N, CA, C and O atoms as a MOPAC input file, in Angstrom:
PM7 MOZYME 1SCF
protein

 N      0.83800 1    -1.17200 1     0.00000 1
 C      0.00000 1     0.00000 1     0.00000 1
 C      0.88900 1     1.24200 1     0.00000 1
 O      1.83000 1     1.33800 1     0.78700 1
 N      0.58900 1     2.18000 1    -0.87500 1
 C      1.38500 1     3.39300 1    -0.98500 1
 C      1.06800 1     4.36900 1     0.12900 1
 O     -0.06700 1     4.46600 1     0.59400 1
 N      2.09000 1     5.08700 1     0.54200 1
 C      1.87200 1     6.15500 1     1.51300 1
 C      1.29800 1     7.36300 1     0.78100 1
 O      1.74300 1     7.70200 1    -0.31500 1
 N      0.32400 1     7.99900 1     1.38100 1
 C     -0.24400 1     9.20500 1     0.80800 1
 C      0.36500 1    10.38500 1     1.55100 1
 O      0.23600 1    10.49500 1     2.77000 1
 N      1.02400 1    11.25700 1     0.81600 1
 C      1.62500 1    12.42800 1     1.45600 1
 C      1.18200 1    13.68500 1     0.72000 1
 O      0.71300 1    13.63400 1    -0.41700 1
 N      1.34300 1    14.79100 1     1.38900 1
 C      0.95000 1    16.06400 1     0.79900 1
 C      2.02500 1    16.51600 1    -0.17900 1
 O      3.21200 1    16.43500 1     0.13500 1
 N      1.63400 1    16.99100 1    -1.35700 1
 C      2.63500 1    17.52400 1    -2.27900 1
 C      3.26400 1    18.79000 1    -1.71200 1
 O      2.62000 1    19.51400 1    -0.95400 1
 N      4.52300 1    19.06500 1    -2.07500 1
 C      5.20000 1    20.24400 1    -1.52900 1
 C      4.46700 1    21.55000 1    -1.82900 1
 O      4.53500 1    22.49300 1    -1.04100 1
 N      3.76600 1    21.61200 1    -2.96400 1
 C      3.04500 1    22.83000 1    -3.31300 1
 C      1.96000 1    23.13800 1    -2.28500 1
 O      1.71400 1    24.30300 1    -1.97100 1
 N      1.31400 1    22.10400 1    -1.76400 1
 C      0.26000 1    22.31000 1    -0.77700 1
 C      0.84800 1    22.84700 1     0.53000 1
 O      0.24700 1    23.70600 1     1.17500 1
 N      2.01200 1    22.34600 1     0.91800 1
 C      2.67900 1    22.84900 1     2.12200 1
 C      3.08400 1    24.31000 1     1.93200 1
 O      2.90300 1    25.13100 1     2.83200 1
 N      3.63000 1    24.62800 1     0.76300 1
 C      4.04300 1    26.00400 1     0.47300 1
 C      2.83600 1    26.93300 1     0.46600 1
 O      2.92200 1    28.05700 1     0.95900 1
 N      1.72300 1    26.48200 1    -0.08100 1
 C      0.51000 1    27.30500 1    -0.14100 1
 C     -0.00600 1    27.60100 1     1.26800 1
 O     -0.36700 1    28.73700 1     1.57500 1
 N     -0.03900 1    26.56700 1     2.12900 1
 C     -0.49200 1    26.76900 1     3.50100 1
 C      0.43900 1    27.73000 1     4.23300 1
 O     -0.01300 1    28.59200 1     4.98600 1
 N      1.72500 1    27.57700 1     4.00900 1
 C      2.73500 1    28.44200 1     4.62500 1
 C      2.55100 1    29.89000 1     4.18300 1
 O      2.54900 1    30.79700 1     5.01600 1
 N      2.39700 1    30.11400 1     2.87600 1
 C      2.25900 1    31.48500 1     2.38400 1
 C      0.92400 1    32.09700 1     2.80400 1
 O      0.84400 1    33.30500 1     3.02700 1
 N     -0.12000 1    31.28400 1     2.91300 1
 C     -1.40600 1    31.79500 1     3.38600 1
 C     -1.29900 1    32.25300 1     4.83700 1
 O     -1.89200 1    33.26200 1     5.21800 1
 N     -0.54500 1    31.51200 1     5.64600 1
 C     -0.34600 1    31.91200 1     7.04100 1
 C      0.37000 1    33.24400 1     7.14400 1
 O      0.00300 1    34.09400 1     7.95700 1
 N      1.39900 1    33.42700 1     6.31300 1
 C      2.12600 1    34.69100 1     6.31700 1
 C      1.23000 1    35.83700 1     5.85600 1
 O      1.21000 1    36.90300 1     6.47100 1
 N      0.49400 1    35.61200 1     4.77500 1
 C     -0.39500 1    36.65200 1     4.24500 1
 C     -1.47200 1    37.02600 1     5.25600 1
 O     -1.73400 1    38.20800 1     5.47400 1
 N     -2.09200 1    36.03300 1     5.87100 1
 C     -3.14100 1    36.29900 1     6.86600 1
 C     -2.59300 1    37.09000 1     8.04800 1
 O     -3.25400 1    37.99900 1     8.55100 1
 N     -1.39400 1    36.74900 1     8.48800 1
 C     -0.79500 1    37.45800 1     9.61700 1
 C     -0.62200 1    38.93700 1     9.29900 1
 O     -1.02300 1    39.79800 1    10.08200 1
 N     -0.02500 1    39.22800 1     8.15200 1
 C      0.25600 1    40.62700 1     7.83400 1
 C     -1.00600 1    41.40700 1     7.47200 1
 O     -1.08500 1    42.60200 1     7.75800 1
 N     -1.98400 1    40.76800 1     6.85700 1
 C     -3.25700 1    41.45800 1     6.61200 1
 C     -3.95400 1    41.74900 1     7.94200 1
 O     -4.51900 1    42.82700 1     8.12500 1
 N     -3.91600 1    40.79400 1     8.86300 1
 C     -4.50900 1    41.00900 1    10.18300 1
 C     -3.84000 1    42.14200 1    10.92900 1
 O     -4.51600 1    42.95800 1    11.55500 1
 N     -2.51300 1    42.20400 1    10.87200 1
 C     -1.79000 1    43.30500 1    11.52300 1
 C     -2.13900 1    44.64200 1    10.90100 1
 O     -2.30200 1    45.64000 1    11.60400 1
 N     -2.25500 1    44.66200 1     9.56500 1
 C     -2.58500 1    45.92100 1     8.88800 1
 C     -3.98400 1    46.38700 1     9.26500 1
 O     -4.21100 1    47.58300 1     9.44500 1
 N     -4.92300 1    45.45500 1     9.38600 1
 C     -6.28700 1    45.83300 1     9.74300 1
 C     -6.39300 1    46.28500 1    11.19500 1
 O     -7.08400 1    47.25900 1    11.49600 1
 N     -5.71300 1    45.58200 1    12.09200 1
 C     -5.81200 1    45.91400 1    13.50900 1
 C     -5.03000 1    47.16300 1    13.89700 1
 O     -5.48700 1    47.95900 1    14.71800 1
 N     -3.85600 1    47.33300 1    13.30700 1
 C     -2.96900 1    48.40600 1    13.74700 1
 C     -2.79800 1    49.52000 1    12.72700 1
 O     -2.02200 1    50.44700 1    12.95500 1
 N     -3.50300 1    49.44900 1    11.61300 1
 C     -3.41900 1    50.51000 1    10.61000 1
 C     -2.08100 1    50.59800 1     9.92400 1
 O     -1.60100 1    51.69900 1     9.65300 1
 N     -1.47100 1    49.48400 1     9.63900 1
 C     -0.14800 1    49.49500 1     9.02900 1
 C     -0.16800 1    49.32800 1     7.52600 1
 O      0.81800 1    48.86500 1     6.95400 1
 N     -1.25300 1    49.68600 1     6.86900 1
 C     -1.33900 1    49.50400 1     5.42200 1
 C     -0.61000 1    50.63700 1     4.72000 1
 O     -1.11400 1    51.75800 1     4.64700 1
 N      0.56600 1    50.34800 1     4.20900 1
 C      1.31700 1    51.33100 1     3.43100 1
 C      2.16900 1    50.58100 1     2.41500 1
 O      2.43500 1    49.38900 1     2.56500 1
 N      2.58000 1    51.28100 1     1.40700 1
 C      3.36700 1    50.66200 1     0.35000 1
 C      4.78500 1    50.41300 1     0.84600 1
 O      5.43400 1    51.30100 1     1.39800 1
 N      5.24300 1    49.20000 1     0.63900 1
 C      6.61200 1    48.84700 1     0.99200 1
 C      7.27300 1    48.26900 1    -0.25500 1
 O      6.91700 1    47.17100 1    -0.68100 1
 N      8.21400 1    48.97500 1    -0.84000 1
 C      8.84000 1    48.46600 1    -2.06200 1
 C      9.64800 1    47.20700 1    -1.77400 1
 O     10.37100 1    47.12900 1    -0.78100 1
 N      9.51200 1    46.23800 1    -2.64600 1
 C     10.21500 1    44.97200 1    -2.45400 1
 C     11.33000 1    44.77500 1    -3.46000 1
 O     12.18400 1    43.91100 1    -3.25900 1
 N     11.35100 1    45.53900 1    -4.52400 1
 C     12.36900 1    45.35100 1    -5.54400 1
 C     11.94900 1    44.26700 1    -6.51500 1
 O     10.91300 1    43.62500 1    -6.33900 1
 N     12.74600 1    44.07200 1    -7.52100 1
 C     12.40100 1    43.10200 1    -8.56000 1
 C     13.25900 1    41.84600 1    -8.50200 1
 O     12.98400 1    40.88500 1    -9.22000 1
 N     14.27200 1    41.83300 1    -7.67900 1
 C     15.19100 1    40.70100 1    -7.64600 1
 C     14.75500 1    39.67800 1    -6.61000 1
 O     14.17500 1    40.02500 1    -5.58100 1
 N     15.03700 1    38.42800 1    -6.89100 1
 C     14.79700 1    37.36000 1    -5.93100 1
 C     16.12400 1    37.06700 1    -5.25200 1
 O     17.08500 1    36.66000 1    -5.90600 1
 N     16.17900 1    37.27000 1    -3.96700 1
 C     17.40900 1    37.04900 1    -3.21600 1
 C     17.25600 1    35.75800 1    -2.43000 1
 O     16.33700 1    35.61500 1    -1.62300 1
 N     18.15400 1    34.83100 1    -2.67000 1
 C     18.12900 1    33.56400 1    -1.95500 1
 C     19.30500 1    33.55500 1    -0.99300 1
 O     20.46100 1    33.60400 1    -1.41300 1
 N     19.00700 1    33.49400 1     0.29300 1
 C     20.06600 1    33.45700 1     1.29200 1
 C     19.65000 1    32.50900 1     2.40600 1
 O     18.46400 1    32.26200 1     2.62500 1
 N     20.63000 1    31.99400 1     3.09100 1
 C     20.38300 1    31.09700 1     4.21400 1
 C     20.24200 1    31.93300 1     5.47900 1
 O     21.14300 1    32.69500 1     5.83200 1
 N     19.11800 1    31.78900 1     6.15300 1
 C     18.90800 1    32.50200 1     7.41700 1
 C     19.23800 1    31.55800 1     8.56500 1
 O     18.78500 1    30.41300 1     8.57600 1
 N     20.02200 1    32.02400 1     9.52800 1
 C     20.33900 1    31.15300 1    10.66100 1
 C     19.10900 1    31.00100 1    11.55600 1
 O     18.08900 1    31.65200 1    11.33000 1
 N     19.20500 1    30.15100 1    12.56000 1
 C     18.04900 1    29.80200 1    13.38700 1
 C     17.50100 1    31.02900 1    14.10900 1
 O     16.28500 1    31.20800 1    14.17900 1
 N     18.37300 1    31.86900 1    14.64400 1
 C     17.88100 1    33.04500 1    15.37000 1
 C     17.19100 1    34.03400 1    14.43600 1
 O     16.17300 1    34.62500 1    14.79600 1
 N     17.73700 1    34.21400 1    13.24900 1
 C     17.11000 1    35.10400 1    12.26800 1
 C     15.77300 1    34.53000 1    11.80000 1
 O     14.79600 1    35.26000 1    11.63500 1
 N     15.74300 1    33.22100 1    11.59000 1
 C     14.50700 1    32.54600 1    11.18800 1
 C     13.43600 1    32.71300 1    12.25700 1
 O     12.27200 1    32.96600 1    11.94600 1
 N     13.83000 1    32.57000 1    13.50900 1
 C     12.87100 1    32.74500 1    14.59900 1
 C     12.37700 1    34.18800 1    14.65300 1
 O     11.18300 1    34.43200 1    14.82900 1
 N     13.28700 1    35.13900 1    14.50200 1
 C     12.89800 1    36.54800 1    14.54100 1
 C     11.93400 1    36.89200 1    13.41300 1
 O     10.98800 1    37.65600 1    13.60900 1
 N     12.17600 1    36.32500 1    12.22600 1
 C     11.33300 1    36.63600 1    11.07500 1
 C      9.94000 1    36.01600 1    11.18300 1
 O      8.95500 1    36.62700 1    10.76800 1
 N      9.85500 1    34.80300 1    11.73900 1
 C      8.59300 1    34.06700 1    11.69400 1
 C      7.98800 1    33.77800 1    13.05900 1
 O      7.06200 1    32.97300 1    13.15600 1
 N      8.47700 1    34.40500 1    14.10400 1
 C      7.96300 1    34.11900 1    15.43800 1
 C      6.49000 1    34.47100 1    15.56700 1
 O      5.67200 1    33.62000 1    15.91800 1
 N      6.15400 1    35.70900 1    15.28700 1
 C      4.76500 1    36.15600 1    15.44800 1
 C      3.82900 1    35.53100 1    14.42400 1
 O      2.71000 1    35.14200 1    14.75900 1
 N      4.27600 1    35.43300 1    13.19000 1
 C      3.36300 1    35.00300 1    12.13400 1
 C      3.17300 1    33.49400 1    12.08100 1
 O      2.12700 1    33.03800 1    11.61900 1
 N      4.13600 1    32.70300 1    12.53200 1
 C      4.01700 1    31.25800 1    12.37800 1
 C      4.18500 1    30.48300 1    13.68600 1
 O      3.32400 1    29.67900 1    14.04000 1
 N      5.28100 1    30.71600 1    14.40300 1
 C      5.57800 1    29.88000 1    15.56300 1
 C      4.57800 1    30.06700 1    16.69800 1
 O      4.11000 1    29.08600 1    17.27400 1
 N      4.24800 1    31.30500 1    17.02500 1
 C      3.31800 1    31.55400 1    18.13300 1
 C      1.95200 1    30.95100 1    17.82300 1
 O      1.34700 1    30.29700 1    18.67300 1
 N      1.47200 1    31.17200 1    16.60500 1
 C      0.16700 1    30.61700 1    16.22600 1
 C      0.21600 1    29.09300 1    16.14500 1
 O     -0.77100 1    28.42700 1    16.46000 1
 N      1.34500 1    28.53600 1    15.72800 1
 C      1.49300 1    27.08500 1    15.69700 1
 C      1.46200 1    26.48000 1    17.09000 1
 O      0.82200 1    25.45100 1    17.30600 1
 N      2.15100 1    27.11200 1    18.04000 1
 C      2.12800 1    26.60900 1    19.41500 1
 C      0.76500 1    26.80100 1    20.06900 1
 O      0.35700 1    25.98700 1    20.89800 1
 N      0.05600 1    27.87400 1    19.70300 1
 C     -1.30900 1    28.04600 1    20.20800 1
 C     -2.20800 1    26.91400 1    19.72200 1
 O     -2.99500 1    26.36600 1    20.49300 1
 N     -2.08900 1    26.56600 1    18.44300 1
 C     -2.87500 1    25.44300 1    17.91300 1
 C     -2.51100 1    24.14100 1    18.61300 1
 O     -3.38700 1    23.33400 1    18.92100 1
 N     -1.21600 1    23.93300 1    18.86700 1
 C     -0.77900 1    22.72200 1    19.55700 1
 C     -1.38100 1    22.64300 1    20.95400 1
 O     -1.87900 1    21.59100 1    21.35400 1
 N     -1.34000 1    23.73900 1    21.69700 1
 C     -1.92800 1    23.74800 1    23.04000 1
 C     -3.43400 1    23.51000 1    22.99600 1
 O     -3.97400 1    22.79300 1    23.83900 1
 N     -4.11400 1    24.10700 1    22.01700 1
 C     -5.55600 1    23.89100 1    21.88900 1
 C     -5.88300 1    22.43900 1    21.55300 1
 O     -6.84700 1    21.88500 1    22.08200 1
 N     -5.09300 1    21.81900 1    20.68000 1
 C     -5.33800 1    20.41500 1    20.34400 1
 C     -5.06000 1    19.50000 1    21.53300 1
 O     -5.78000 1    18.52400 1    21.74600 1
 N     -4.02400 1    19.80700 1    22.30500 1
 C     -3.73100 1    19.00500 1    23.49800 1
 C     -4.83900 1    19.17200 1    24.52600 1
 O     -5.28800 1    18.19000 1    25.11800 1
 N     -5.28500 1    20.40600 1    24.74600 1
 C     -6.38500 1    20.64400 1    25.69400 1
 C     -7.66400 1    19.96300 1    25.23100 1
 O     -8.40200 1    19.41000 1    26.04600 1
 N     -7.92900 1    19.99700 1    23.93600 1
 C     -9.11300 1    19.32600 1    23.39600 1
 C     -9.01900 1    17.82100 1    23.61100 1
 O    -10.01200 1    17.17500 1    23.94500 1
 N     -7.82800 1    17.26200 1    23.42100 1
 C     -7.64900 1    15.82400 1    23.62600 1
 C     -7.82600 1    15.45000 1    25.09800 1
 O     -8.38700 1    14.39700 1    25.40200 1
 N     -7.35900 1    16.29100 1    26.00200 1
 C     -7.46800 1    15.99800 1    27.43500 1
 C     -8.89900 1    16.12500 1    27.92700 1
 O     -9.37100 1    15.27700 1    28.68500 1
 N     -9.59400 1    17.17000 1    27.50700 1
 C    -10.90200 1    17.47200 1    28.08000 1
 C    -12.10300 1    16.98100 1    27.27100 1
 O    -13.23900 1    17.17900 1    27.70200 1
 N    -11.89400 1    16.35600 1    26.12500 1
 C    -13.06800 1    15.90000 1    25.37000 1
 C    -13.66000 1    14.66800 1    26.04400 1
 O    -12.94800 1    13.83300 1    26.60100 1
 N    -14.97300 1    14.58400 1    25.97500 1
 C    -15.67800 1    13.50700 1    26.66200 1
 C    -16.32900 1    12.53100 1    25.69600 1
 O    -17.18500 1    11.74400 1    26.10000 1
 N    -15.94100 1    12.56800 1    24.43900 1
 C    -16.52500 1    11.62700 1    23.48400 1
 C    -15.64800 1    10.37800 1    23.41200 1
 O    -14.43100 1    10.46100 1    23.57800 1
 N    -16.25600 1     9.24100 1    23.17000 1
 C    -15.49700 1     7.98400 1    23.15500 1
 C    -14.82300 1     7.71400 1    21.81000 1
 O    -14.93400 1     6.60800 1    21.28200 1
 N    -14.13400 1     8.69600 1    21.25100 1
 C    -13.46100 1     8.50400 1    19.97100 1
 C    -12.10700 1     7.83900 1    20.19300 1
 O    -11.41300 1     8.11600 1    21.17100 1
 N    -11.75100 1     6.96300 1    19.27000 1
 C    -10.41800 1     6.36900 1    19.34800 1
 C     -9.39200 1     7.40800 1    18.88900 1
 O     -9.75200 1     8.44900 1    18.34000 1
 N     -8.13900 1     7.11800 1    19.11400 1
 C     -7.08800 1     8.06600 1    18.73400 1
 C     -7.04400 1     8.26800 1    17.22600 1
 O     -6.81400 1     9.38100 1    16.75400 1
 N     -7.26500 1     7.19400 1    16.46600 1
 C     -7.23100 1     7.30400 1    15.01000 1
 C     -8.40200 1     8.14500 1    14.50300 1
 O     -8.23300 1     8.95500 1    13.59100 1
 N     -9.57100 1     7.96100 1    15.07800 1
 C    -10.73400 1     8.76000 1    14.68000 1
 C    -10.49300 1    10.22800 1    14.99800 1
 O    -10.80700 1    11.10200 1    14.19000 1
 N     -9.94000 1    10.49700 1    16.16400 1
 C     -9.62400 1    11.87300 1    16.56400 1
 C     -8.63100 1    12.49400 1    15.58700 1
 O     -8.78600 1    13.65100 1    15.19600 1
 N     -7.61100 1    11.73200 1    15.19000 1
 C     -6.60900 1    12.23700 1    14.26000 1
 C     -7.22200 1    12.52500 1    12.89500 1
 O     -6.89300 1    13.53100 1    12.26700 1
 N     -8.10300 1    11.65700 1    12.43500 1
 C     -8.73800 1    11.88000 1    11.13600 1
 C     -9.66700 1    13.09100 1    11.15800 1
 O     -9.76200 1    13.81900 1    10.17000 1
 N    -10.34300 1    13.30500 1    12.26600 1
 C    -11.24300 1    14.45800 1    12.37300 1
 C    -10.44400 1    15.75800 1    12.41700 1
 O    -10.84600 1    16.75400 1    11.81500 1
 N     -9.33300 1    15.75300 1    13.11700 1
 C     -8.54100 1    16.97500 1    13.27600 1
 C     -7.35200 1    17.02900 1    12.31800 1
 O     -6.39600 1    17.76700 1    12.55900 1
 N     -7.40400 1    16.25400 1    11.23400 1
 C     -6.28900 1    16.17400 1    10.28400 1
 C     -5.88400 1    17.54200 1     9.74100 1
 O     -4.69500 1    17.85800 1     9.70500 1
 N     -6.84000 1    18.35100 1     9.32000 1
 C     -6.49700 1    19.64100 1     8.72100 1
 C     -5.85500 1    20.58000 1     9.74200 1
 O     -4.96400 1    21.35800 1     9.40200 1
 N     -6.30900 1    20.50400 1    10.98500 1
 C     -5.71300 1    21.35700 1    12.01400 1
 C     -4.27400 1    20.92100 1    12.27400 1
 O     -3.39000 1    21.76400 1    12.42800 1
 N     -4.02900 1    19.59800 1    12.32400 1
 C     -2.66600 1    19.10300 1    12.50300 1
 C     -1.78200 1    19.50800 1    11.32200 1
 O     -0.61100 1    19.84200 1    11.50300 1
 N     -2.34800 1    19.47600 1    10.11100 1
 C     -1.58100 1    19.86100 1     8.92100 1
 C     -1.16000 1    21.32900 1     9.00100 1
 O     -0.00400 1    21.65700 1     8.73400 1
 N     -2.08600 1    22.20700 1     9.36600 1
 C     -1.76900 1    23.63200 1     9.50100 1
 C     -0.74000 1    23.83100 1    10.61200 1
 O      0.18100 1    24.63500 1    10.46700 1
 N     -0.89000 1    23.10600 1    11.71900 1
 C      0.04200 1    23.20400 1    12.84000 1
 C      1.46000 1    22.82500 1    12.41400 1
 O      2.40500 1    23.56400 1    12.68900 1
 N      1.61300 1    21.69400 1    11.75400 1
 C      2.93900 1    21.23600 1    11.32300 1
 C      3.52600 1    22.19600 1    10.29400 1
 O      4.72200 1    22.48300 1    10.31500 1
 N      2.68000 1    22.68800 1     9.39500 1
 C      3.15800 1    23.64800 1     8.40500 1
 C      3.63100 1    24.93200 1     9.06700 1
 O      4.67100 1    25.47300 1     8.69100 1
 N      2.88900 1    25.42500 1    10.04200 1
 C      3.27500 1    26.66100 1    10.73300 1
 C      4.59400 1    26.49700 1    11.47500 1
 O      5.41400 1    27.41500 1    11.49000 1
 N      4.80900 1    25.33200 1    12.09200 1
 C      6.01000 1    25.15400 1    12.90800 1
 C      7.25800 1    24.83300 1    12.09000 1
 O      8.35400 1    25.26400 1    12.44900 1
 N      7.11000 1    24.08000 1    10.99500 1
 C      8.30200 1    23.58800 1    10.30800 1
 C      8.56600 1    24.19500 1     8.93800 1
 O      9.67500 1    24.05400 1     8.42300 1
 N      7.59700 1    24.86200 1     8.33000 1
 C      7.80800 1    25.41400 1     6.99000 1
 C      8.91700 1    26.46000 1     6.92100 1
 O      9.65900 1    26.46900 1     5.93900 1
 N      9.07300 1    27.34900 1     7.91700 1
 C     10.19300 1    28.30100 1     7.80800 1
 C     11.55400 1    27.60800 1     7.72800 1
 O     12.48900 1    28.15800 1     7.14700 1
 N     11.67700 1    26.42500 1     8.29700 1
 C     12.93300 1    25.68800 1     8.21500 1
 C     13.02200 1    24.88600 1     6.92500 1
 O     14.10600 1    24.74700 1     6.35900 1
 N     11.88900 1    24.35400 1     6.44900 1
 C     11.89800 1    23.56000 1     5.22300 1
 C     12.22000 1    24.40400 1     4.00100 1
 O     12.91100 1    23.93800 1     3.09500 1
 N     11.73000 1    25.64100 1     3.95900 1
 C     11.94800 1    26.49200 1     2.80300 1
 C     13.15500 1    27.40900 1     2.96500 1
 O     13.32300 1    28.34200 1     2.18100 1
 N     13.98400 1    27.16700 1     3.95200 1
 C     15.21700 1    27.91500 1     4.15400 1
 C     16.30000 1    27.29300 1     3.27200 1
 O     16.59000 1    26.10700 1     3.42400 1
 N     16.90900 1    28.05700 1     2.35100 1
 C     17.95600 1    27.47600 1     1.51300 1
 C     19.09100 1    26.91500 1     2.36000 1
 O     19.53200 1    27.55800 1     3.31300 1
 N     19.55200 1    25.75500 1     2.02700 1
 C     20.59900 1    25.02900 1     2.75800 1
 C     20.17700 1    24.73700 1     4.18600 1
 O     21.02400 1    24.63300 1     5.07400 1
 N     18.89500 1    24.60400 1     4.41600 1
 C     18.38900 1    24.33700 1     5.75900 1
 C     18.74700 1    22.95600 1     6.26700 1
 O     18.76900 1    22.72200 1     7.47500 1
 N     19.03200 1    22.03400 1     5.34600 1
 C     19.38100 1    20.68000 1     5.75300 1
 C     20.85300 1    20.36700 1     5.50800 1
 O     21.26200 1    19.21000 1     5.60600 1
 N     21.64400 1    21.37200 1     5.19400 1
 C     23.08200 1    21.20400 1     5.06000 1
 C     23.65800 1    21.12400 1     6.47400 1
 O     23.57700 1    22.08800 1     7.23600 1
 N     24.23500 1    19.98600 1     6.81900 1
 C     24.65100 1    19.73200 1     8.19600 1
 C     25.65000 1    20.77100 1     8.69300 1
 O     25.56400 1    21.20900 1     9.84000 1
 N     26.60100 1    21.17200 1     7.84100 1
 C     27.60700 1    22.14800 1     8.25000 1
 C     26.95800 1    23.48200 1     8.62300 1
 O     27.34100 1    24.11100 1     9.60900 1
 N     25.97900 1    23.90400 1     7.83200 1
 C     25.29500 1    25.17300 1     8.12900 1
 C     24.45100 1    25.06600 1     9.39400 1
 O     24.34900 1    26.02600 1    10.15800 1
 N     23.84900 1    23.90300 1     9.61700 1
 C     23.05100 1    23.70400 1    10.83500 1
 C     23.94800 1    23.79800 1    12.06400 1
 O     23.58000 1    24.43500 1    13.05000 1
 N     25.12200 1    23.17100 1    12.01500 1
 C     26.06300 1    23.22000 1    13.14000 1
 C     26.53700 1    24.65500 1    13.36600 1
 O     26.63500 1    25.09800 1    14.51100 1
 N     26.83500 1    25.39000 1    12.28400 1
 C     27.25100 1    26.79000 1    12.42100 1
 C     26.13800 1    27.64200 1    13.02900 1
 O     26.40100 1    28.53900 1    13.83000 1
 N     24.88900 1    27.35300 1    12.64100 1
 C     23.75400 1    28.10900 1    13.18800 1
 C     23.63000 1    27.91200 1    14.68900 1
 O     23.37700 1    28.86600 1    15.42400 1
 N     23.80500 1    26.68300 1    15.14600 1
 C     23.63300 1    26.40900 1    16.57200 1
 C     24.81100 1    26.90500 1    17.39900 1
 O     24.68900 1    27.04400 1    18.61600 1
 N     25.96300 1    27.17700 1    16.75800 1
 C     27.10100 1    27.74200 1    17.49100 1
 C     26.89800 1    29.22100 1    17.79000 1
 O     27.50700 1    29.75600 1    18.71600 1
 N     26.04000 1    29.88800 1    17.00800 1
 C     25.79000 1    31.33300 1    17.22000 1
 C     25.14100 1    31.61100 1    18.52800 1
 O     24.87000 1    32.76800 1    18.84800 1

């Protein structure tokens, strides 16, 4: 039996939607809607762990950990006789968004899995 996995495009889409929603929400709540020039060039660089955390803490990590805490609390306090597999299938999309929020900034980081760069990042 083949394993069914999510295509990388779906993970990237969920990741970019999270970023877009965060910044649109900030603009609506705090009035930060203004033009910010981005330039025309695509710059690919490796961000170390601290820079990655600084860039995506509010938009991805905090919301991912909030979802994790809510799912754990739901699992502890629910009173329905669902098995673990049934619970996982019902909450599959929430788990998918949670995993995407927590790990996508590292997955889409250039050279994120290069062992030498990972060791250098943790030495900082």
